[in-house]
TORKOL-4160 file (C-alpha; in steps of 0.2 Angstrom, whole numbers, padded with zeros to 4 digits, m for minus):
404
<pt num="1" X="m0203" Y="0154" Z="0846"/>
<pt num="2" X="m0200" Y="0136" Z="0850"/>
<pt num="3" X="m0207" Y="0130" Z="0867"/>
<pt num="4" X="m0195" Y="0123" Z="0879"/>
<pt num="5" X="m0195" Y="0105" Z="0884"/>
<pt num="6" X="m0204" Y="0099" Z="0899"/>
<pt num="7" X="m0197" Y="0081" Z="0898"/>
<pt num="8" X="m0185" Y="0074" Z="0910"/>
<pt num="9" X="m0167" Y="0079" Z="0907"/>
<pt num="10" X="m0152" Y="0067" Z="0911"/>
<pt num="11" X="m0138" Y="0075" Z="0921"/>
<pt num="12" X="m0126" Y="0076" Z="0906"/>
<pt num="13" X="m0138" Y="0087" Z="0897"/>
<pt num="14" X="m0138" Y="0100" Z="0910"/>
<pt num="15" X="m0120" Y="0102" Z="0914"/>
<pt num="16" X="m0111" Y="0119" Z="0916"/>
<pt num="17" X="m0097" Y="0125" Z="0905"/>
<pt num="18" X="m0081" Y="0113" Z="0906"/>
<pt num="19" X="m0068" Y="0117" Z="0919"/>
<pt num="20" X="m0050" Y="0120" Z="0914"/>
<pt num="21" X="m0045" Y="0103" Z="0918"/>
<pt num="22" X="m0054" Y="0088" Z="0909"/>
<pt num="23" X="m0066" Y="0079" Z="0920"/>
<pt num="24" X="m0063" Y="0060" Z="0923"/>
<pt num="25" X="m0073" Y="0050" Z="0911"/>
<pt num="26" X="m0088" Y="0042" Z="0919"/>
<pt num="27" X="m0089" Y="0023" Z="0920"/>
<pt num="28" X="m0105" Y="0015" Z="0915"/>
<pt num="29" X="m0111" Y="m0003" Z="0914"/>
<pt num="30" X="m0112" Y="m0011" Z="0897"/>
<pt num="31" X="m0129" Y="m0006" Z="0889"/>
<pt num="32" X="m0131" Y="0009" Z="0900"/>
<pt num="33" X="m0139" Y="0023" Z="0889"/>
<pt num="34" X="m0127" Y="0036" Z="0897"/>
<pt num="35" X="m0112" Y="0027" Z="0891"/>
<pt num="36" X="m0111" Y="0034" Z="0873"/>
<pt num="37" X="m0120" Y="0050" Z="0875"/>
<pt num="38" X="m0104" Y="0060" Z="0874"/>
<pt num="39" X="m0098" Y="0055" Z="0857"/>
<pt num="40" X="m0084" Y="0042" Z="0855"/>
<pt num="41" X="m0084" Y="0037" Z="0873"/>
<pt num="42" X="m0070" Y="0027" Z="0882"/>
<pt num="43" X="m0066" Y="0009" Z="0878"/>
<pt num="44" X="m0051" Y="m0003" Z="0882"/>
<pt num="45" X="m0039" Y="m0010" Z="0869"/>
<pt num="46" X="m0045" Y="m0027" Z="0874"/>
<pt num="47" X="m0062" Y="m0022" Z="0867"/>
<pt num="48" X="m0053" Y="m0014" Z="0852"/>
<pt num="49" X="m0045" Y="m0031" Z="0848"/>
<pt num="50" X="m0061" Y="m0039" Z="0848"/>
<pt num="51" X="m0070" Y="m0028" Z="0835"/>
<pt num="52" X="m0056" Y="m0026" Z="0822"/>
<pt num="53" X="m0058" Y="m0037" Z="0807"/>
<pt num="54" X="m0047" Y="m0053" Z="0807"/>
<pt num="55" X="m0048" Y="m0056" Z="0788"/>
<pt num="56" X="m0042" Y="m0039" Z="0782"/>
<pt num="57" X="m0030" Y="m0037" Z="0767"/>
<pt num="58" X="m0028" Y="m0019" Z="0761"/>
<pt num="59" X="m0033" Y="m0016" Z="0742"/>
<pt num="60" X="m0021" Y="m0002" Z="0740"/>
<pt num="61" X="m0003" Y="m0001" Z="0746"/>
<pt num="62" X="0003" Y="0014" Z="0755"/>
<pt num="63" X="0009" Y="0024" Z="0740"/>
<pt num="64" X="m0007" Y="0020" Z="0730"/>
<pt num="65" X="m0017" Y="0026" Z="0746"/>
<pt num="66" X="m0008" Y="0043" Z="0746"/>
<pt num="67" X="m0012" Y="0045" Z="0728"/>
<pt num="68" X="m0030" Y="0040" Z="0730"/>
<pt num="69" X="m0031" Y="0052" Z="0745"/>
<pt num="70" X="m0026" Y="0067" Z="0733"/>
<pt num="71" X="m0040" Y="0061" Z="0721"/>
<pt num="72" X="m0053" Y="0060" Z="0734"/>
<pt num="73" X="m0048" Y="0077" Z="0742"/>
<pt num="74" X="m0049" Y="0086" Z="0725"/>
<pt num="75" X="m0066" Y="0078" Z="0721"/>
<pt num="76" X="m0073" Y="0083" Z="0738"/>
<pt num="77" X="m0067" Y="0101" Z="0737"/>
<pt num="78" X="m0073" Y="0104" Z="0720"/>
<pt num="79" X="m0090" Y="0095" Z="0724"/>
<pt num="80" X="m0093" Y="0106" Z="0739"/>
<pt num="81" X="m0090" Y="0122" Z="0729"/>
<pt num="82" X="m0101" Y="0116" Z="0715"/>
<pt num="83" X="m0116" Y="0110" Z="0725"/>
<pt num="84" X="m0116" Y="0123" Z="0739"/>
<pt num="85" X="m0108" Y="0138" Z="0731"/>
<pt num="86" X="m0093" Y="0139" Z="0742"/>
<pt num="87" X="m0076" Y="0146" Z="0741"/>
<pt num="88" X="m0060" Y="0140" Z="0751"/>
<pt num="89" X="m0054" Y="0151" Z="0765"/>
<pt num="90" X="m0040" Y="0150" Z="0778"/>
<pt num="91" X="m0045" Y="0143" Z="0795"/>
<pt num="92" X="m0037" Y="0146" Z="0812"/>
<pt num="93" X="m0028" Y="0133" Z="0822"/>
<pt num="94" X="m0028" Y="0144" Z="0838"/>
<pt num="95" X="m0041" Y="0156" Z="0844"/>
<pt num="96" X="m0041" Y="0167" Z="0860"/>
<pt num="97" X="m0049" Y="0159" Z="0875"/>
<pt num="98" X="m0060" Y="0175" Z="0878"/>
<pt num="99" X="m0068" Y="0174" Z="0861"/>
<pt num="100" X="m0079" Y="0160" Z="0865"/>
<pt num="101" X="m0077" Y="0153" Z="0847"/>
<pt num="102" X="m0069" Y="0136" Z="0852"/>
<pt num="103" X="m0079" Y="0121" Z="0853"/>
<pt num="104" X="m0082" Y="0111" Z="0869"/>
<pt num="105" X="m0089" Y="0097" Z="0859"/>
<pt num="106" X="m0100" Y="0086" Z="0870"/>
<pt num="107" X="m0102" Y="0099" Z="0885"/>
<pt num="108" X="m0100" Y="0086" Z="0899"/>
<pt num="109" X="m0083" Y="0093" Z="0904"/>
<pt num="110" X="m0073" Y="0078" Z="0898"/>
<pt num="111" X="m0066" Y="0086" Z="0883"/>
<pt num="112" X="m0057" Y="0102" Z="0885"/>
<pt num="113" X="m0045" Y="0112" Z="0873"/>
<pt num="114" X="m0026" Y="0114" Z="0875"/>
<pt num="115" X="m0023" Y="0131" Z="0883"/>
<pt num="116" X="m0007" Y="0141" Z="0882"/>
<pt num="117" X="m0001" Y="0159" Z="0883"/>
<pt num="118" X="0007" Y="0166" Z="0868"/>
<pt num="119" X="0015" Y="0183" Z="0862"/>
<pt num="120" X="0033" Y="0186" Z="0869"/>
<pt num="121" X="0036" Y="0204" Z="0874"/>
<pt num="122" X="0018" Y="0208" Z="0878"/>
<pt num="123" X="0014" Y="0216" Z="0895"/>
<pt num="124" X="0001" Y="0203" Z="0896"/>
<pt num="125" X="0002" Y="0187" Z="0885"/>
<pt num="126" X="m0013" Y="0182" Z="0875"/>
<pt num="127" X="m0022" Y="0167" Z="0882"/>
<pt num="128" X="m0025" Y="0156" Z="0868"/>
<pt num="129" X="m0032" Y="0138" Z="0864"/>
<pt num="130" X="m0029" Y="0126" Z="0850"/>
<pt num="131" X="m0046" Y="0123" Z="0841"/>
<pt num="132" X="m0056" Y="0108" Z="0844"/>
<pt num="133" X="m0068" Y="0112" Z="0829"/>
<pt num="134" X="m0071" Y="0128" Z="0819"/>
<pt num="135" X="m0090" Y="0127" Z="0820"/>
<pt num="136" X="m0092" Y="0144" Z="0828"/>
<pt num="137" X="m0078" Y="0153" Z="0819"/>
<pt num="138" X="m0085" Y="0149" Z="0802"/>
<pt num="139" X="m0101" Y="0158" Z="0806"/>
<pt num="140" X="m0092" Y="0173" Z="0811"/>
<pt num="141" X="m0081" Y="0171" Z="0796"/>
<pt num="142" X="m0097" Y="0173" Z="0785"/>
<pt num="143" X="m0098" Y="0191" Z="0791"/>
<pt num="144" X="m0080" Y="0194" Z="0789"/>
<pt num="145" X="m0080" Y="0188" Z="0771"/>
<pt num="146" X="m0096" Y="0197" Z="0767"/>
<pt num="147" X="m0106" Y="0181" Z="0762"/>
<pt num="148" X="m0124" Y="0185" Z="0756"/>
<pt num="149" X="m0138" Y="0172" Z="0758"/>
<pt num="150" X="m0134" Y="0157" Z="0746"/>
<pt num="151" X="m0115" Y="0160" Z="0747"/>
<pt num="152" X="m0103" Y="0151" Z="0759"/>
<pt num="153" X="m0086" Y="0145" Z="0763"/>
<pt num="154" X="m0076" Y="0129" Z="0767"/>
<pt num="155" X="m0060" Y="0126" Z="0776"/>
<pt num="156" X="m0046" Y="0113" Z="0776"/>
<pt num="157" X="m0048" Y="0112" Z="0795"/>
<pt num="158" X="m0035" Y="0105" Z="0807"/>
<pt num="159" X="m0039" Y="0103" Z="0826"/>
<pt num="160" X="m0033" Y="0094" Z="0841"/>
<pt num="161" X="m0044" Y="0084" Z="0853"/>
<pt num="162" X="m0033" Y="0078" Z="0866"/>
<pt num="163" X="m0046" Y="0069" Z="0877"/>
<pt num="164" X="m0052" Y="0056" Z="0864"/>
<pt num="165" X="m0049" Y="0037" Z="0867"/>
<pt num="166" X="m0037" Y="0033" Z="0853"/>
<pt num="167" X="m0044" Y="0018" Z="0842"/>
<pt num="168" X="m0046" Y="0012" Z="0825"/>
<pt num="169" X="m0058" Y="0027" Z="0820"/>
<pt num="170" X="m0054" Y="0041" Z="0833"/>
<pt num="171" X="m0038" Y="0051" Z="0835"/>
<pt num="172" X="m0032" Y="0067" Z="0844"/>
<pt num="173" X="m0028" Y="0074" Z="0827"/>
<pt num="174" X="m0044" Y="0080" Z="0818"/>
<pt num="175" X="m0045" Y="0084" Z="0799"/>
<pt num="176" X="m0061" Y="0090" Z="0792"/>
<pt num="177" X="m0069" Y="0100" Z="0778"/>
<pt num="178" X="m0078" Y="0112" Z="0788"/>
<pt num="179" X="m0091" Y="0122" Z="0778"/>
<pt num="180" X="m0104" Y="0136" Z="0782"/>
<pt num="181" X="m0117" Y="0144" Z="0770"/>
<pt num="182" X="m0127" Y="0160" Z="0774"/>
<pt num="183" X="m0146" Y="0157" Z="0773"/>
<pt num="184" X="m0162" Y="0167" Z="0775"/>
<pt num="185" X="m0175" Y="0165" Z="0789"/>
<pt num="186" X="m0186" Y="0156" Z="0776"/>
<pt num="187" X="m0173" Y="0143" Z="0773"/>
<pt num="188" X="m0174" Y="0137" Z="0791"/>
<pt num="189" X="m0185" Y="0122" Z="0787"/>
<pt num="190" X="m0183" Y="0103" Z="0787"/>
<pt num="191" X="m0185" Y="0103" Z="0768"/>
<pt num="192" X="m0171" Y="0115" Z="0766"/>
<pt num="193" X="m0160" Y="0104" Z="0777"/>
<pt num="194" X="m0164" Y="0088" Z="0768"/>
<pt num="195" X="m0160" Y="0097" Z="0751"/>
<pt num="196" X="m0142" Y="0102" Z="0758"/>
<pt num="197" X="m0139" Y="0084" Z="0765"/>
<pt num="198" X="m0144" Y="0077" Z="0747"/>
<pt num="199" X="m0131" Y="0089" Z="0739"/>
<pt num="200" X="m0118" Y="0083" Z="0751"/>
<pt num="201" X="m0122" Y="0065" Z="0747"/>
<pt num="202" X="m0119" Y="0069" Z="0729"/>
<pt num="203" X="m0102" Y="0076" Z="0733"/>
<pt num="204" X="m0097" Y="0061" Z="0743"/>
<pt num="205" X="m0104" Y="0049" Z="0729"/>
<pt num="206" X="m0094" Y="0059" Z="0716"/>
<pt num="207" X="m0078" Y="0057" Z="0726"/>
<pt num="208" X="m0081" Y="0038" Z="0727"/>
<pt num="209" X="m0084" Y="0038" Z="0708"/>
<pt num="210" X="m0067" Y="0047" Z="0705"/>
<pt num="211" X="m0057" Y="0036" Z="0716"/>
<pt num="212" X="m0064" Y="0020" Z="0709"/>
<pt num="213" X="m0061" Y="0026" Z="0691"/>
<pt num="214" X="m0043" Y="0027" Z="0695"/>
<pt num="215" X="m0043" Y="0011" Z="0706"/>
<pt num="216" X="m0057" Y="0000" Z="0700"/>
<pt num="217" X="m0050" Y="m0014" Z="0711"/>
<pt num="218" X="m0059" Y="m0005" Z="0725"/>
<pt num="219" X="m0076" Y="m0010" Z="0719"/>
<pt num="220" X="m0078" Y="m0028" Z="0724"/>
<pt num="221" X="m0094" Y="m0039" Z="0726"/>
<pt num="222" X="m0090" Y="m0041" Z="0745"/>
<pt num="223" X="m0088" Y="m0022" Z="0748"/>
<pt num="224" X="m0103" Y="m0014" Z="0740"/>
<pt num="225" X="m0103" Y="0004" Z="0735"/>
<pt num="226" X="m0112" Y="0018" Z="0743"/>
<pt num="227" X="m0131" Y="0018" Z="0739"/>
<pt num="228" X="m0137" Y="0031" Z="0726"/>
<pt num="229" X="m0148" Y="0039" Z="0740"/>
<pt num="230" X="m0147" Y="0040" Z="0758"/>
<pt num="231" X="m0163" Y="0039" Z="0770"/>
<pt num="232" X="m0169" Y="0051" Z="0783"/>
<pt num="233" X="m0174" Y="0046" Z="0801"/>
<pt num="234" X="m0178" Y="0057" Z="0815"/>
<pt num="235" X="m0170" Y="0053" Z="0832"/>
<pt num="236" X="m0187" Y="0050" Z="0839"/>
<pt num="237" X="m0191" Y="0037" Z="0826"/>
<pt num="238" X="m0175" Y="0027" Z="0829"/>
<pt num="239" X="m0179" Y="0027" Z="0848"/>
<pt num="240" X="m0196" Y="0020" Z="0845"/>
<pt num="241" X="m0188" Y="0006" Z="0834"/>
<pt num="242" X="m0176" Y="0001" Z="0847"/>
<pt num="243" X="m0182" Y="0008" Z="0864"/>
<pt num="244" X="m0170" Y="m0002" Z="0875"/>
<pt num="245" X="m0154" Y="0000" Z="0866"/>
<pt num="246" X="m0140" Y="0014" Z="0869"/>
<pt num="247" X="m0137" Y="0026" Z="0854"/>
<pt num="248" X="m0123" Y="0017" Z="0845"/>
<pt num="249" X="m0132" Y="0000" Z="0846"/>
<pt num="250" X="m0148" Y="0009" Z="0839"/>
<pt num="251" X="m0137" Y="0016" Z="0825"/>
<pt num="252" X="m0129" Y="m0001" Z="0821"/>
<pt num="253" X="m0146" Y="m0010" Z="0820"/>
<pt num="254" X="m0154" Y="0003" Z="0808"/>
<pt num="255" X="m0139" Y="0003" Z="0797"/>
<pt num="256" X="m0142" Y="m0016" Z="0794"/>
<pt num="257" X="m0157" Y="m0012" Z="0783"/>
<pt num="258" X="m0153" Y="0006" Z="0778"/>
<pt num="259" X="m0134" Y="0007" Z="0775"/>
<pt num="260" X="m0134" Y="0026" Z="0773"/>
<pt num="261" X="m0144" Y="0037" Z="0784"/>
<pt num="262" X="m0146" Y="0055" Z="0790"/>
<pt num="263" X="m0152" Y="0056" Z="0808"/>
<pt num="264" X="m0162" Y="0072" Z="0812"/>
<pt num="265" X="m0163" Y="0080" Z="0828"/>
<pt num="266" X="m0147" Y="0076" Z="0838"/>
<pt num="267" X="m0146" Y="0085" Z="0855"/>
<pt num="268" X="m0165" Y="0086" Z="0860"/>
<pt num="269" X="m0170" Y="0076" Z="0875"/>
<pt num="270" X="m0181" Y="0061" Z="0869"/>
<pt num="271" X="m0195" Y="0052" Z="0877"/>
<pt num="272" X="m0183" Y="0040" Z="0887"/>
<pt num="273" X="m0175" Y="0055" Z="0896"/>
<pt num="274" X="m0159" Y="0056" Z="0885"/>
<pt num="275" X="m0154" Y="0064" Z="0869"/>
<pt num="276" X="m0149" Y="0053" Z="0855"/>
<pt num="277" X="m0131" Y="0061" Z="0858"/>
<pt num="278" X="m0126" Y="0076" Z="0867"/>
<pt num="279" X="m0123" Y="0091" Z="0856"/>
<pt num="280" X="m0116" Y="0108" Z="0860"/>
<pt num="281" X="m0130" Y="0121" Z="0863"/>
<pt num="282" X="m0123" Y="0136" Z="0854"/>
<pt num="283" X="m0121" Y="0131" Z="0836"/>
<pt num="284" X="m0133" Y="0118" Z="0829"/>
<pt num="285" X="m0152" Y="0120" Z="0832"/>
<pt num="286" X="m0159" Y="0105" Z="0840"/>
<pt num="287" X="m0173" Y="0112" Z="0849"/>
<pt num="288" X="m0185" Y="0119" Z="0835"/>
<pt num="289" X="m0201" Y="0109" Z="0833"/>
<pt num="290" X="m0203" Y="0099" Z="0817"/>
<pt num="291" X="m0215" Y="0087" Z="0810"/>
<pt num="292" X="m0211" Y="0069" Z="0804"/>
<pt num="293" X="m0218" Y="0062" Z="0787"/>
<pt num="294" X="m0232" Y="0054" Z="0796"/>
<pt num="295" X="m0237" Y="0071" Z="0805"/>
<pt num="296" X="m0231" Y="0067" Z="0822"/>
<pt num="297" X="m0220" Y="0080" Z="0831"/>
<pt num="298" X="m0201" Y="0079" Z="0832"/>
<pt num="299" X="m0187" Y="0092" Z="0835"/>
<pt num="300" X="m0171" Y="0098" Z="0828"/>
<pt num="301" X="m0164" Y="0105" Z="0812"/>
<pt num="302" X="m0147" Y="0096" Z="0813"/>
<pt num="303" X="m0141" Y="0079" Z="0811"/>
<pt num="304" X="m0127" Y="0066" Z="0806"/>
<pt num="305" X="m0123" Y="0056" Z="0790"/>
<pt num="306" X="m0119" Y="0038" Z="0795"/>
<pt num="307" X="m0115" Y="0023" Z="0784"/>
<pt num="308" X="m0112" Y="0005" Z="0786"/>
<pt num="309" X="m0094" Y="0001" Z="0784"/>
<pt num="310" X="m0092" Y="m0016" Z="0775"/>
<pt num="311" X="m0074" Y="m0018" Z="0779"/>
<pt num="312" X="m0075" Y="m0015" Z="0798"/>
<pt num="313" X="m0093" Y="m0021" Z="0799"/>
<pt num="314" X="m0097" Y="m0006" Z="0810"/>
<pt num="315" X="m0107" Y="0010" Z="0810"/>
<pt num="316" X="m0096" Y="0024" Z="0802"/>
<pt num="317" X="m0100" Y="0043" Z="0804"/>
<pt num="318" X="m0095" Y="0054" Z="0789"/>
<pt num="319" X="m0103" Y="0071" Z="0794"/>
<pt num="320" X="m0111" Y="0081" Z="0807"/>
<pt num="321" X="m0121" Y="0097" Z="0802"/>
<pt num="322" X="m0136" Y="0108" Z="0804"/>
<pt num="323" X="m0145" Y="0124" Z="0803"/>
<pt num="324" X="m0138" Y="0135" Z="0816"/>
<pt num="325" X="m0146" Y="0143" Z="0831"/>
<pt num="326" X="m0155" Y="0160" Z="0830"/>
<pt num="327" X="m0154" Y="0171" Z="0845"/>
<pt num="328" X="m0170" Y="0164" Z="0851"/>
<pt num="329" X="m0165" Y="0146" Z="0850"/>
<pt num="330" X="m0147" Y="0150" Z="0857"/>
<pt num="331" X="m0155" Y="0157" Z="0873"/>
<pt num="332" X="m0167" Y="0142" Z="0874"/>
<pt num="333" X="m0154" Y="0129" Z="0872"/>
<pt num="334" X="m0141" Y="0137" Z="0883"/>
<pt num="335" X="m0155" Y="0137" Z="0896"/>
<pt num="336" X="m0159" Y="0119" Z="0894"/>
<pt num="337" X="m0140" Y="0115" Z="0896"/>
<pt num="338" X="m0137" Y="0126" Z="0910"/>
<pt num="339" X="m0125" Y="0137" Z="0901"/>
<pt num="340" X="m0133" Y="0154" Z="0900"/>
<pt num="341" X="m0117" Y="0162" Z="0906"/>
<pt num="342" X="m0110" Y="0159" Z="0888"/>
<pt num="343" X="m0121" Y="0173" Z="0883"/>
<pt num="344" X="m0108" Y="0185" Z="0889"/>
<pt num="345" X="m0095" Y="0179" Z="0877"/>
<pt num="346" X="m0091" Y="0189" Z="0860"/>
<pt num="347" X="m0097" Y="0175" Z="0849"/>
<pt num="348" X="m0114" Y="0173" Z="0858"/>
<pt num="349" X="m0116" Y="0192" Z="0859"/>
<pt num="350" X="m0114" Y="0193" Z="0840"/>
<pt num="351" X="m0128" Y="0181" Z="0837"/>
<pt num="352" X="m0139" Y="0191" Z="0850"/>
<pt num="353" X="m0135" Y="0207" Z="0841"/>
<pt num="354" X="m0138" Y="0200" Z="0823"/>
<pt num="355" X="m0120" Y="0204" Z="0818"/>
<pt num="356" X="m0118" Y="0187" Z="0810"/>
<pt num="357" X="m0129" Y="0179" Z="0796"/>
<pt num="358" X="m0141" Y="0165" Z="0799"/>
<pt num="359" X="m0132" Y="0150" Z="0792"/>
<pt num="360" X="m0131" Y="0131" Z="0789"/>
<pt num="361" X="m0115" Y="0122" Z="0791"/>
<pt num="362" X="m0106" Y="0106" Z="0795"/>
<pt num="363" X="m0090" Y="0096" Z="0795"/>
<pt num="364" X="m0085" Y="0081" Z="0785"/>
<pt num="365" X="m0071" Y="0070" Z="0792"/>
<pt num="366" X="m0057" Y="0070" Z="0779"/>
<pt num="367" X="m0048" Y="0054" Z="0785"/>
<pt num="368" X="m0065" Y="0046" Z="0789"/>
<pt num="369" X="m0070" Y="0049" Z="0772"/>
<pt num="370" X="m0054" Y="0042" Z="0765"/>
<pt num="371" X="m0055" Y="0027" Z="0776"/>
<pt num="372" X="m0072" Y="0022" Z="0769"/>
<pt num="373" X="m0069" Y="0026" Z="0751"/>
<pt num="374" X="m0052" Y="0017" Z="0751"/>
<pt num="375" X="m0058" Y="0002" Z="0760"/>
<pt num="376" X="m0047" Y="0004" Z="0775"/>
<pt num="377" X="m0049" Y="m0004" Z="0792"/>
<pt num="378" X="m0042" Y="0010" Z="0802"/>
<pt num="379" X="m0041" Y="0029" Z="0802"/>
<pt num="380" X="m0022" Y="0027" Z="0805"/>
<pt num="381" X="m0020" Y="0020" Z="0787"/>
<pt num="382" X="m0025" Y="0037" Z="0780"/>
<pt num="383" X="m0020" Y="0049" Z="0794"/>
<pt num="384" X="m0003" Y="0052" Z="0802"/>
<pt num="385" X="m0004" Y="0056" Z="0820"/>
<pt num="386" X="0001" Y="0048" Z="0837"/>
<pt num="387" X="m0006" Y="0031" Z="0842"/>
<pt num="388" X="m0002" Y="0020" Z="0857"/>
<pt num="389" X="0010" Y="0006" Z="0854"/>
<pt num="390" X="m0003" Y="m0006" Z="0860"/>
<pt num="391" X="m0014" Y="m0001" Z="0846"/>
<pt num="392" X="0000" Y="m0002" Z="0833"/>
<pt num="393" X="0003" Y="m0020" Z="0839"/>
<pt num="394" X="m0016" Y="m0025" Z="0839"/>
<pt num="395" X="m0018" Y="m0018" Z="0822"/>
<pt num="396" X="m0002" Y="m0026" Z="0815"/>
<pt num="397" X="m0007" Y="m0043" Z="0821"/>
<pt num="398" X="m0023" Y="m0041" Z="0809"/>
<pt num="399" X="m0013" Y="m0034" Z="0794"/>
<pt num="400" X="m0018" Y="m0016" Z="0798"/>
<pt num="401" X="m0002" Y="m0005" Z="0797"/>
<pt num="402" X="m0004" Y="0012" Z="0805"/>
<pt num="403" X="0006" Y="0026" Z="0798"/>
<pt num="404" X="0019" Y="0034" Z="0808"/>
């Protein structure tokens, strides 16, 4: 059983379960390592205006973009089924609050789901939530659909994350290919995780091939294609390379030399007292000890796929995934994060009682993938959702026209 950490823990890593109302986002000085621990973070539109490209010209018009999205979507879904032995299943948009299967994302209390009662005519209406992610539901679904080890499912997941700052690559509307595959205890290794990541990379590369076959103008010398292989780095290694930089700056720096990477072990508290990024304690396993290629210790059986985006000239996250917690690592991680009361919820009790399979799973951002493959400067060129008028204005001034 993995040993618990004795390293210093930053306050955001030990927060309790989120309250009903979203906590006010914390304000940190530029360069403070706490500033981007909770995913996207909060910015200003003045800052957004500074980082958007000023020399952008879309390669595909709006009609071509929609056709290309269909091509990429079909290629991605066929590839997932082929590489990981998955079938498509329906995914819920709403879940009951009491089930505990909704995702609280970054666990600092700043991003909470939409709560509402439903069921007219009931003596007591059902307390429900709009999903923020289907991560936990998918693992329960493996049992519901009778998946044996080596079999799995994917969903065309839609979710709402109302507490995101809305910019060129984050929106309140979330579309993902969420997938989950049953595994054995012997599969819970770093080598197995890397094999799955490489399979996913082949899927993404295959979608790139299909789109560029239809629209060869997307392949230009100024905008290089994805590399044939991605490279693996432990979060510990990246911190050692850039010990003074916050997380996003570390990612930006490493992507200059390695344009497609998988960062292993996101959630474990590193030697500087902070995790690479906060990660929920009740699905990905980020606490299990592992060993780096040079023999030094590391932690975690999860991670993110990041690439360098030559259009935006910024880091670009495509996927988050991992081998899921066992009942032992579930208890360990909830203890680390101060959320042991979650063990009373149905989802968590099912894991403790071995009622759901061991699994590996993740999510691939659909609009994020389209944005990259179709050489777009903003998510809103591929995704139809709500954007503030100031963002529409800023983008339009740079020849970036968001869908309405």
